[in-house]
C-alpha angles and dihedrals in degrees: 000000000000092000096045094044097240171200088309121209089249089061091056102036096075132144088256092053093049091049092048090052091052092048091052091046090055094043097051096045086243132185120294084224088069092072092054091050093047090049092052092048093048092049089058088059132051089266132083140205109239110209092204090053090048090052091049090052086055089059093048103038119070125214104253102170118088092212133134132294092024093034140005109269132086130238094261090058090054090051094049091047091062103282125220096339090059091044091053090051089054091048090059115173092010087079124066100227093189091071111118123244130214089251091066100255131083136263087261088072091048094050092045089059096045113138119248111217112189114224097010114144102181095088114053131203118248088250090060108037128170086234127000092231130053126269100258140049132191115225132195134183139122089304094052111028092168096037146272132218134231129181094216093175086071096042134095108265093218091059098050088092107038141143118198146153117271120243105191129209114191096208144349089270092051090050092049092051099045112026095087096037106128088218094057109125100233140128133190091257094057125101115237111220125196120185138175089047099108132104095292101020103060086020110245102024098261124205090263097122092098091085110194119244107248112259092237089058095043090056089062091059097257111143102178140037133171108269127182133184147144089246134094130242140201118276089234095065123111124209149080094288127157114203144179094035104190132240091032121229095250091067093047099272119161091262086073089063098057116112128195106266096034116125119242125194122206118191112169094177089059091037091236137138113178139175106222096220122116119254095245092058092045090052091052090050092048092053091048091049093057128193115323112255124216106262121240092248090062099052097106148001125016092339089059092049090049096048095046097046109029113112130219126265094265088058096047102263088264131139107275092225089061093062116104092250093042126228115349092227092061 
């Protein structure tokens, strides 16, 4: 590509290409990480990923791939059934086939050459989806003013509307030390909350969002609970898990104000996640919390550069100086 002079990235990273990627992400039940990566890529161009538009795609695009954790097959089965070319053929007019490919043609050429595999059942037709809506939904509310993400295709339907008592873990270390403590005050109806696990808080936004079910709850046969955090998780994980809560707790986001015993309401149908504490009390807590201070680990060197310039999940967790318009502070 360098020798021939193209195609250049700018020729491939078009609005149509970004939308196609989001459609496929919703249709395959893909990783929630994918949205962060797409957002970071888009921010380095003149284009953007609109979370509201992504959520609307989730209402319009069905999950067509019978693949864990949304279905039952494994990735190799998807590949042998025809892979992404076959999926895009099934998606039909939901995909812009005029988008250019790195090989010099368009997606129309790719779809025309999609493999037909008789008897395969890993890639469904639009008339027979795994779920009628896409894999992911974007939620807002007083706990996530700038958004949070849930892969509801891999969640327990009965928990998609749920109100429960918060059980708060201050960090990944705190969760590791206490989650299996037999004396932990927790029930299956509670909401497990992990904070300080975001881009700045952890630091680095680890895949810690797949909070383990406490052993004392697992022993009763319970396999899922509502879990929320400002962390990420693997795309292979199953559960009613809300991720990427933005702003994260380490920068003073509302997640930092949650106390064990507070009630939290999740309503995926209404795209809401709310802390059921009155505004006066939240204001008192915010004042008591104070302004976040730069941690000791970020005083100098690369850690300082990271802490001062890393963006939030809704902006792609990228360095702000790598965005097309540069750092917002000038």
